[in-house]
TORKOL-4160 file (C-alpha; in steps of 0.2 Angstrom, whole numbers, padded with zeros to 4 digits, m for minus):
300
<pt num="1" X="m0103" Y="m0020" Z="0149"/>
<pt num="2" X="m0114" Y="m0036" Z="0151"/>
<pt num="3" X="m0114" Y="m0050" Z="0139"/>
<pt num="4" X="m0132" Y="m0046" Z="0134"/>
<pt num="5" X="m0127" Y="m0028" Z="0130"/>
<pt num="6" X="m0114" Y="m0034" Z="0118"/>
<pt num="7" X="m0127" Y="m0042" Z="0107"/>
<pt num="8" X="m0133" Y="m0025" Z="0101"/>
<pt num="9" X="m0115" Y="m0023" Z="0093"/>
<pt num="10" X="m0117" Y="m0039" Z="0083"/>
<pt num="11" X="m0121" Y="m0036" Z="0064"/>
<pt num="12" X="m0137" Y="m0043" Z="0057"/>
<pt num="13" X="m0127" Y="m0053" Z="0045"/>
<pt num="14" X="m0122" Y="m0071" Z="0042"/>
<pt num="15" X="m0108" Y="m0078" Z="0052"/>
<pt num="16" X="m0101" Y="m0089" Z="0066"/>
<pt num="17" X="m0102" Y="m0085" Z="0085"/>
<pt num="18" X="m0093" Y="m0093" Z="0099"/>
<pt num="19" X="m0097" Y="m0092" Z="0118"/>
<pt num="20" X="m0083" Y="m0092" Z="0131"/>
<pt num="21" X="m0084" Y="m0095" Z="0150"/>
<pt num="22" X="m0075" Y="m0085" Z="0164"/>
<pt num="23" X="m0059" Y="m0095" Z="0161"/>
<pt num="24" X="m0059" Y="m0092" Z="0142"/>
<pt num="25" X="m0064" Y="m0109" Z="0138"/>
<pt num="26" X="m0075" Y="m0111" Z="0122"/>
<pt num="27" X="m0092" Y="m0117" Z="0127"/>
<pt num="28" X="m0101" Y="m0117" Z="0110"/>
<pt num="29" X="m0098" Y="m0113" Z="0092"/>
<pt num="30" X="m0113" Y="m0110" Z="0080"/>
<pt num="31" X="m0118" Y="m0102" Z="0064"/>
<pt num="32" X="m0131" Y="m0090" Z="0060"/>
<pt num="33" X="m0140" Y="m0081" Z="0046"/>
<pt num="34" X="m0142" Y="m0066" Z="0057"/>
<pt num="35" X="m0129" Y="m0065" Z="0071"/>
<pt num="36" X="m0138" Y="m0053" Z="0081"/>
<pt num="37" X="m0155" Y="m0062" Z="0081"/>
<pt num="38" X="m0147" Y="m0079" Z="0083"/>
<pt num="39" X="m0136" Y="m0074" Z="0098"/>
<pt num="40" X="m0150" Y="m0065" Z="0107"/>
<pt num="41" X="m0161" Y="m0080" Z="0106"/>
<pt num="42" X="m0151" Y="m0089" Z="0119"/>
<pt num="43" X="m0157" Y="m0076" Z="0132"/>
<pt num="44" X="m0175" Y="m0079" Z="0126"/>
<pt num="45" X="m0186" Y="m0094" Z="0127"/>
<pt num="46" X="m0175" Y="m0108" Z="0122"/>
<pt num="47" X="m0189" Y="m0120" Z="0117"/>
<pt num="48" X="m0182" Y="m0136" Z="0111"/>
<pt num="49" X="m0164" Y="m0130" Z="0116"/>
<pt num="50" X="m0168" Y="m0131" Z="0135"/>
<pt num="51" X="m0153" Y="m0142" Z="0138"/>
<pt num="52" X="m0142" Y="m0126" Z="0134"/>
<pt num="53" X="m0148" Y="m0116" Z="0150"/>
<pt num="54" X="m0134" Y="m0122" Z="0160"/>
<pt num="55" X="m0122" Y="m0116" Z="0146"/>
<pt num="56" X="m0130" Y="m0099" Z="0145"/>
<pt num="57" X="m0128" Y="m0096" Z="0164"/>
<pt num="58" X="m0109" Y="m0098" Z="0161"/>
<pt num="59" X="m0107" Y="m0087" Z="0146"/>
<pt num="60" X="m0095" Y="m0073" Z="0150"/>
<pt num="61" X="m0089" Y="m0068" Z="0132"/>
<pt num="62" X="m0096" Y="m0068" Z="0115"/>
<pt num="63" X="m0085" Y="m0068" Z="0100"/>
<pt num="64" X="m0091" Y="m0068" Z="0081"/>
<pt num="65" X="m0085" Y="m0069" Z="0063"/>
<pt num="66" X="m0095" Y="m0059" Z="0051"/>
<pt num="67" X="m0095" Y="m0069" Z="0034"/>
<pt num="68" X="m0099" Y="m0064" Z="0017"/>
<pt num="69" X="m0113" Y="m0077" Z="0014"/>
<pt num="70" X="m0123" Y="m0091" Z="0023"/>
<pt num="71" X="m0113" Y="m0103" Z="0013"/>
<pt num="72" X="m0096" Y="m0096" Z="0020"/>
<pt num="73" X="m0103" Y="m0097" Z="0038"/>
<pt num="74" X="m0109" Y="m0115" Z="0035"/>
<pt num="75" X="m0091" Y="m0120" Z="0030"/>
<pt num="76" X="m0082" Y="m0110" Z="0044"/>
<pt num="77" X="m0093" Y="m0118" Z="0057"/>
<pt num="78" X="m0090" Y="m0136" Z="0050"/>
<pt num="79" X="m0071" Y="m0133" Z="0049"/>
<pt num="80" X="m0070" Y="m0126" Z="0067"/>
<pt num="81" X="m0080" Y="m0141" Z="0073"/>
<pt num="82" X="m0069" Y="m0153" Z="0064"/>
<pt num="83" X="m0053" Y="m0145" Z="0072"/>
<pt num="84" X="m0060" Y="m0144" Z="0090"/>
<pt num="85" X="m0078" Y="m0147" Z="0096"/>
<pt num="86" X="m0083" Y="m0137" Z="0111"/>
<pt num="87" X="m0092" Y="m0147" Z="0125"/>
<pt num="88" X="m0109" Y="m0140" Z="0123"/>
<pt num="89" X="m0109" Y="m0144" Z="0104"/>
<pt num="90" X="m0118" Y="m0161" Z="0104"/>
<pt num="91" X="m0113" Y="m0165" Z="0087"/>
<pt num="92" X="m0102" Y="m0157" Z="0074"/>
<pt num="93" X="m0112" Y="m0143" Z="0066"/>
<pt num="94" X="m0119" Y="m0143" Z="0048"/>
<pt num="95" X="m0124" Y="m0160" Z="0041"/>
<pt num="96" X="m0123" Y="m0154" Z="0023"/>
<pt num="97" X="m0112" Y="m0165" Z="0012"/>
<pt num="98" X="m0097" Y="m0158" Z="0003"/>
<pt num="99" X="m0098" Y="m0159" Z="m0016"/>
<pt num="100" X="m0091" Y="m0152" Z="m0032"/>
<pt num="101" X="m0099" Y="m0147" Z="m0049"/>
<pt num="102" X="m0090" Y="m0157" Z="m0063"/>
<pt num="103" X="m0090" Y="m0150" Z="m0080"/>
<pt num="104" X="m0085" Y="m0164" Z="m0093"/>
<pt num="105" X="m0081" Y="m0160" Z="m0111"/>
<pt num="106" X="m0079" Y="m0173" Z="m0123"/>
<pt num="107" X="m0079" Y="m0173" Z="m0142"/>
<pt num="108" X="m0095" Y="m0166" Z="m0148"/>
<pt num="109" X="m0103" Y="m0163" Z="m0130"/>
<pt num="110" X="m0102" Y="m0155" Z="m0113"/>
<pt num="111" X="m0111" Y="m0160" Z="m0097"/>
<pt num="112" X="m0113" Y="m0154" Z="m0079"/>
<pt num="113" X="m0114" Y="m0166" Z="m0064"/>
<pt num="114" X="m0112" Y="m0166" Z="m0045"/>
<pt num="115" X="m0099" Y="m0177" Z="m0038"/>
<pt num="116" X="m0092" Y="m0181" Z="m0021"/>
<pt num="117" X="m0073" Y="m0181" Z="m0026"/>
<pt num="118" X="m0064" Y="m0171" Z="m0039"/>
<pt num="119" X="m0055" Y="m0182" Z="m0052"/>
<pt num="120" X="m0044" Y="m0181" Z="m0067"/>
<pt num="121" X="m0051" Y="m0178" Z="m0085"/>
<pt num="122" X="m0064" Y="m0164" Z="m0080"/>
<pt num="123" X="m0066" Y="m0147" Z="m0073"/>
<pt num="124" X="m0072" Y="m0145" Z="m0055"/>
<pt num="125" X="m0079" Y="m0131" Z="m0046"/>
<pt num="126" X="m0081" Y="m0130" Z="m0027"/>
<pt num="127" X="m0081" Y="m0138" Z="m0015"/>
<pt num="128" X="m0099" Y="m0133" Z="m0010"/>
<pt num="129" X="m0109" Y="m0139" Z="0005"/>
<pt num="130" X="m0126" Y="m0148" Z="0002"/>
<pt num="131" X="m0129" Y="m0160" Z="m0011"/>
<pt num="132" X="m0147" Y="m0156" Z="m0013"/>
<pt num="133" X="m0144" Y="m0138" Z="m0015"/>
<pt num="134" X="m0130" Y="m0140" Z="m0027"/>
<pt num="135" X="m0140" Y="m0152" Z="m0038"/>
<pt num="136" X="m0154" Y="m0139" Z="m0038"/>
<pt num="137" X="m0141" Y="m0126" Z="m0043"/>
<pt num="138" X="m0135" Y="m0137" Z="m0058"/>
<pt num="139" X="m0154" Y="m0139" Z="m0063"/>
<pt num="140" X="m0154" Y="m0120" Z="m0063"/>
<pt num="141" X="m0139" Y="m0119" Z="m0074"/>
<pt num="142" X="m0146" Y="m0132" Z="m0086"/>
<pt num="143" X="m0163" Y="m0122" Z="m0087"/>
<pt num="144" X="m0154" Y="m0106" Z="m0091"/>
<pt num="145" X="m0140" Y="m0113" Z="m0101"/>
<pt num="146" X="m0145" Y="m0130" Z="m0109"/>
<pt num="147" X="m0128" Y="m0138" Z="m0112"/>
<pt num="148" X="m0137" Y="m0155" Z="m0114"/>
<pt num="149" X="m0144" Y="m0149" Z="m0131"/>
<pt num="150" X="m0128" Y="m0142" Z="m0137"/>
<pt num="151" X="m0120" Y="m0158" Z="m0143"/>
<pt num="152" X="m0114" Y="m0161" Z="m0161"/>
<pt num="153" X="m0123" Y="m0178" Z="m0163"/>
<pt num="154" X="m0141" Y="m0176" Z="m0156"/>
<pt num="155" X="m0155" Y="m0188" Z="m0160"/>
<pt num="156" X="m0171" Y="m0182" Z="m0167"/>
<pt num="157" X="m0180" Y="m0178" Z="m0150"/>
<pt num="158" X="m0164" Y="m0169" Z="m0144"/>
<pt num="159" X="m0163" Y="m0159" Z="m0160"/>
<pt num="160" X="m0181" Y="m0154" Z="m0158"/>
<pt num="161" X="m0178" Y="m0149" Z="m0140"/>
<pt num="162" X="m0162" Y="m0139" Z="m0145"/>
<pt num="163" X="m0173" Y="m0129" Z="m0157"/>
<pt num="164" X="m0186" Y="m0126" Z="m0144"/>
<pt num="165" X="m0173" Y="m0120" Z="m0131"/>
<pt num="166" X="m0165" Y="m0109" Z="m0144"/>
<pt num="167" X="m0148" Y="m0118" Z="m0144"/>
<pt num="168" X="m0139" Y="m0116" Z="m0161"/>
<pt num="169" X="m0127" Y="m0128" Z="m0168"/>
<pt num="170" X="m0110" Y="m0124" Z="m0163"/>
<pt num="171" X="m0115" Y="m0114" Z="m0148"/>
<pt num="172" X="m0108" Y="m0126" Z="m0135"/>
<pt num="173" X="m0092" Y="m0117" Z="m0133"/>
<pt num="174" X="m0102" Y="m0101" Z="m0129"/>
<pt num="175" X="m0113" Y="m0110" Z="m0116"/>
<pt num="176" X="m0097" Y="m0118" Z="m0108"/>
<pt num="177" X="m0089" Y="m0101" Z="m0106"/>
<pt num="178" X="m0104" Y="m0094" Z="m0099"/>
<pt num="179" X="m0106" Y="m0108" Z="m0086"/>
<pt num="180" X="m0088" Y="m0107" Z="m0082"/>
<pt num="181" X="m0089" Y="m0088" Z="m0079"/>
<pt num="182" X="m0104" Y="m0090" Z="m0068"/>
<pt num="183" X="m0096" Y="m0104" Z="m0057"/>
<pt num="184" X="m0080" Y="m0093" Z="m0056"/>
<pt num="185" X="m0091" Y="m0080" Z="m0048"/>
<pt num="186" X="m0089" Y="m0067" Z="m0061"/>
<pt num="187" X="m0103" Y="m0054" Z="m0056"/>
<pt num="188" X="m0110" Y="m0050" Z="m0074"/>
<pt num="189" X="m0112" Y="m0069" Z="m0078"/>
<pt num="190" X="m0120" Y="m0072" Z="m0061"/>
<pt num="191" X="m0132" Y="m0057" Z="m0063"/>
<pt num="192" X="m0137" Y="m0063" Z="m0081"/>
<pt num="193" X="m0141" Y="m0080" Z="m0075"/>
<pt num="194" X="m0152" Y="m0074" Z="m0061"/>
<pt num="195" X="m0161" Y="m0062" Z="m0072"/>
<pt num="196" X="m0165" Y="m0076" Z="m0084"/>
<pt num="197" X="m0171" Y="m0088" Z="m0071"/>
<pt num="198" X="m0182" Y="m0074" Z="m0063"/>
<pt num="199" X="m0189" Y="m0070" Z="m0080"/>
<pt num="200" X="m0194" Y="m0089" Z="m0082"/>
<pt num="201" X="m0201" Y="m0089" Z="m0064"/>
<pt num="202" X="m0212" Y="m0074" Z="m0067"/>
<pt num="203" X="m0218" Y="m0081" Z="m0084"/>
<pt num="204" X="m0223" Y="m0097" Z="m0076"/>
<pt num="205" X="m0232" Y="m0087" Z="m0062"/>
<pt num="206" X="m0241" Y="m0077" Z="m0075"/>
<pt num="207" X="m0247" Y="m0092" Z="m0084"/>
<pt num="208" X="m0253" Y="m0099" Z="m0067"/>
<pt num="209" X="m0240" Y="m0113" Z="m0067"/>
<pt num="210" X="m0237" Y="m0110" Z="m0049"/>
<pt num="211" X="m0228" Y="m0127" Z="m0046"/>
<pt num="212" X="m0216" Y="m0123" Z="m0060"/>
<pt num="213" X="m0213" Y="m0105" Z="m0053"/>
<pt num="214" X="m0210" Y="m0113" Z="m0036"/>
<pt num="215" X="m0197" Y="m0125" Z="m0043"/>
<pt num="216" X="m0188" Y="m0111" Z="m0052"/>
<pt num="217" X="m0188" Y="m0101" Z="m0036"/>
<pt num="218" X="m0180" Y="m0115" Z="m0027"/>
<pt num="219" X="m0167" Y="m0116" Z="m0041"/>
<pt num="220" X="m0163" Y="m0098" Z="m0039"/>
<pt num="221" X="m0160" Y="m0099" Z="m0021"/>
<pt num="222" X="m0149" Y="m0114" Z="m0023"/>
<pt num="223" X="m0139" Y="m0105" Z="m0037"/>
<pt num="224" X="m0137" Y="m0090" Z="m0025"/>
<pt num="225" X="m0129" Y="m0103" Z="m0012"/>
<pt num="226" X="m0117" Y="m0109" Z="m0025"/>
<pt num="227" X="m0112" Y="m0092" Z="m0032"/>
<pt num="228" X="m0110" Y="m0083" Z="m0015"/>
<pt num="229" X="m0093" Y="m0077" Z="m0009"/>
<pt num="230" X="m0085" Y="m0092" Z="0000"/>
<pt num="231" X="m0066" Y="m0092" Z="0004"/>
<pt num="232" X="m0064" Y="m0102" Z="0021"/>
<pt num="233" X="m0063" Y="m0118" Z="0011"/>
<pt num="234" X="m0053" Y="m0119" Z="m0005"/>
<pt num="235" X="m0051" Y="m0133" Z="m0018"/>
<pt num="236" X="m0032" Y="m0131" Z="m0016"/>
<pt num="237" X="m0023" Y="m0137" Z="m0001"/>
<pt num="238" X="m0016" Y="m0120" Z="0004"/>
<pt num="239" X="m0008" Y="m0115" Z="0021"/>
<pt num="240" X="m0010" Y="m0097" Z="0027"/>
<pt num="241" X="m0009" Y="m0087" Z="0043"/>
<pt num="242" X="m0021" Y="m0072" Z="0042"/>
<pt num="243" X="m0021" Y="m0057" Z="0053"/>
<pt num="244" X="m0032" Y="m0042" Z="0056"/>
<pt num="245" X="m0029" Y="m0029" Z="0070"/>
<pt num="246" X="m0041" Y="m0015" Z="0077"/>
<pt num="247" X="m0040" Y="m0005" Z="0093"/>
<pt num="248" X="m0028" Y="m0016" Z="0102"/>
<pt num="249" X="m0035" Y="m0033" Z="0097"/>
<pt num="250" X="m0027" Y="m0045" Z="0085"/>
<pt num="251" X="m0038" Y="m0058" Z="0076"/>
<pt num="252" X="m0030" Y="m0073" Z="0068"/>
<pt num="253" X="m0037" Y="m0086" Z="0056"/>
<pt num="254" X="m0026" Y="m0101" Z="0052"/>
<pt num="255" X="m0029" Y="m0110" Z="0036"/>
<pt num="256" X="m0022" Y="m0128" Z="0034"/>
<pt num="257" X="m0025" Y="m0139" Z="0019"/>
<pt num="258" X="m0036" Y="m0127" Z="0011"/>
<pt num="259" X="m0048" Y="m0125" Z="0026"/>
<pt num="260" X="m0049" Y="m0111" Z="0040"/>
<pt num="261" X="m0046" Y="m0123" Z="0055"/>
<pt num="262" X="m0044" Y="m0110" Z="0069"/>
<pt num="263" X="m0049" Y="m0093" Z="0074"/>
<pt num="264" X="m0042" Y="m0084" Z="0089"/>
<pt num="265" X="m0041" Y="m0066" Z="0096"/>
<pt num="266" X="m0030" Y="m0058" Z="0109"/>
<pt num="267" X="m0024" Y="m0041" Z="0115"/>
<pt num="268" X="m0009" Y="m0034" Z="0104"/>
<pt num="269" X="0000" Y="m0018" Z="0105"/>
<pt num="270" X="0000" Y="m0007" Z="0089"/>
<pt num="271" X="0019" Y="m0008" Z="0087"/>
<pt num="272" X="0018" Y="m0027" Z="0085"/>
<pt num="273" X="0003" Y="m0028" Z="0073"/>
<pt num="274" X="0011" Y="m0022" Z="0056"/>
<pt num="275" X="0023" Y="m0037" Z="0055"/>
<pt num="276" X="0008" Y="m0049" Z="0057"/>
<pt num="277" X="m0003" Y="m0039" Z="0045"/>
<pt num="278" X="0010" Y="m0039" Z="0031"/>
<pt num="279" X="0008" Y="m0058" Z="0030"/>
<pt num="280" X="m0011" Y="m0057" Z="0025"/>
<pt num="281" X="m0014" Y="m0059" Z="0006"/>
<pt num="282" X="m0023" Y="m0044" Z="m0001"/>
<pt num="283" X="m0038" Y="m0055" Z="m0006"/>
<pt num="284" X="m0041" Y="m0059" Z="0013"/>
<pt num="285" X="m0038" Y="m0041" Z="0020"/>
<pt num="286" X="m0056" Y="m0035" Z="0020"/>
<pt num="287" X="m0062" Y="m0051" Z="0028"/>
<pt num="288" X="m0049" Y="m0051" Z="0042"/>
<pt num="289" X="m0050" Y="m0032" Z="0045"/>
<pt num="290" X="m0069" Y="m0032" Z="0046"/>
<pt num="291" X="m0068" Y="m0046" Z="0059"/>
<pt num="292" X="m0054" Y="m0037" Z="0069"/>
<pt num="293" X="m0065" Y="m0022" Z="0070"/>
<pt num="294" X="m0080" Y="m0033" Z="0076"/>
<pt num="295" X="m0069" Y="m0041" Z="0089"/>
<pt num="296" X="m0064" Y="m0024" Z="0096"/>
<pt num="297" X="m0082" Y="m0019" Z="0096"/>
<pt num="298" X="m0087" Y="m0034" Z="0106"/>
<pt num="299" X="m0074" Y="m0033" Z="0120"/>
<pt num="300" X="m0083" Y="m0032" Z="0137"/>
């Protein structure tokens, strides 16, 4: 089977792809919103990527990881590049800045903010990639869950705004719990947030406030980025070896210091696989098994 024939076996899903030459050397690692479409583009008109023609001529194998979200793909590409940058990658992929969402609770108030480093005295969520996107996501949270107006010592203007926004006195704990549930990716909390923002967007559009509707839509998309499944970078400095096996192919992901730093695949007989698979935590098993099956499908 030719390399180009393998492209049709790639999923139309977010992920990371890697090209190897005849000697097995990694040529290039990239990320995609749609793996099949992105990888196929290297055998079409390269446009402003003409410098990659020499690389394309050397590609003998395509490998890929199907991710659960675009955000996860962005983190995985970044982590792999930081660990080992292939020759044809001019710069480390992904220029998004890592940030956290900080929730600070003080006597009588609670506030959300975006910071570059986690610190003591506050609750932090993340890390996330992309300061601009994450600030938009925080704007979305404030729009739907106005913590700013849930304090105990509001001035006259803020009291009026609290009344307009429907924030009741003593409602701060409920708002904090809802924000926390959403940022912990609880499905019901996330769905309720999206529904509220979509309602506000549609109401603005119906009132011909198209600029406001466009802003809310940007916030919805940013919130999706933040709430999407993402496990390849963790807040805790955990070390894990993760294995998946399918049809004679063993796929290994190595997490060090809370980041998936390397990804490899090799032939492995069935009798050896169980001892490796037993090391993989349950929460990771769908991810690694899916990608072991993809690795087996892409063999040429």
